C-alpha positions as CSV (number, residue, x, y, z in Angstrom):
1,X,6.1,10.8,-8.7
2,X,9.1,12.0,-6.9
3,X,12.7,10.8,-7.7
4,X,14.0,11.0,-4.3
5,X,14.9,7.8,-3.0
6,X,13.0,5.9,-6.3
7,X,14.3,2.4,-5.4
8,X,13.6,2.4,-2.2
9,X,10.1,3.3,-2.3
10,X,9.6,1.0,-4.9
11,X,11.3,-1.7,-3.7
12,X,10.7,-1.0,-0.1
13,X,9.5,-3.9,0.6
14,X,8.9,-7.1,0.6
15,X,5.1,-6.8,-0.9
16,X,6.0,-5.1,-3.5
17,X,8.5,-7.1,-4.1
18,X,6.8,-10.1,-4.1
19,X,4.2,-8.8,-6.1
20,X,6.2,-7.0,-8.5
21,X,7.7,-10.9,-9.3
22,X,4.0,-12.3,-10.0
23,X,3.0,-9.1,-12.1
24,X,6.4,-9.1,-14.1
25,X,6.2,-13.7,-14.3
26,X,2.6,-12.7,-16.0
27,X,2.3,-9.4,-17.6
28,X,-0.5,-9.4,-20.2
29,X,-2.3,-11.1,-17.1
30,X,-5.8,-8.8,-16.0
31,X,-6.0,-9.7,-12.0
32,X,-7.9,-8.3,-8.6
33,X,-6.3,-7.3,-5.4
34,X,-6.9,-10.8,-4.2
35,X,-5.7,-12.6,-6.5
36,X,-2.5,-10.9,-6.3
37,X,-2.1,-11.0,-2.7
38,X,-2.6,-14.7,-3.0
39,X,-0.1,-15.6,-5.4
40,X,1.9,-13.3,-4.3
41,X,1.8,-14.3,-0.8
42,X,1.0,-11.4,1.1
43,X,-2.0,-11.0,3.3
44,X,-4.5,-9.2,1.7
45,X,-4.1,-5.6,3.9
46,X,-0.3,-5.9,2.7
47,X,-1.1,-6.0,-0.7
48,X,-3.7,-3.5,-1.0
49,X,-0.7,-0.8,1.1
50,X,2.0,-2.4,-1.6
51,X,-1.0,-1.8,-4.8
52,X,-2.1,1.4,-4.1
53,X,2.2,2.6,-3.8
54,X,2.5,0.6,-7.5
55,X,-0.3,2.3,-8.7
56,X,0.3,5.7,-7.8
57,X,4.4,4.8,-8.7
58,X,2.6,4.4,-12.0
59,X,4.0,0.2,-12.5
60,X,0.8,-1.1,-12.3
61,X,-2.7,0.0,-14.3
62,X,-6.6,-0.2,-13.0
63,X,-9.3,-0.4,-14.2
64,X,-12.7,-1.4,-13.4
65,X,-14.3,-4.1,-14.8
66,X,-17.9,-4.1,-13.7
67,X,-18.0,-3.8,-9.8
68,X,-14.4,-5.1,-9.6
69,X,-10.9,-3.6,-10.4
70,X,-8.3,-5.0,-12.8
71,X,-4.6,-4.7,-12.1
72,X,-1.9,-5.3,-14.6
73,X,1.6,-4.7,-14.7
74,X,2.3,-1.6,-17.2
75,X,5.2,-2.3,-19.3
76,X,5.5,0.3,-20.9
77,X,6.9,1.9,-17.9
78,X,10.7,2.3,-18.3
79,X,11.2,0.7,-14.7
80,X,9.8,-2.5,-15.7
81,X,11.5,-1.7,-18.4
82,X,14.6,-1.8,-17.2
83,X,14.1,-4.5,-14.5
84,X,12.0,-7.2,-17.3
85,X,14.5,-9.4,-19.4
């Protein structure tokens, strides 16, 4: 993980902010990418790009369940602990 401009890379887009907001509100829920896009009011292509970046940064965890990929907030990540109450 790169630490140069870390804050900017996490909060670089409105899609990331909206997605993180939804995930932080329901941290134990397992989501599909489509559910996250819908709840975040973000298009599916934007959500896919943002989720890929959030997974690369370790903020979102993914797990394959059958044909679907379940996505969850990595509540143990230090940045998530820092931004959540």
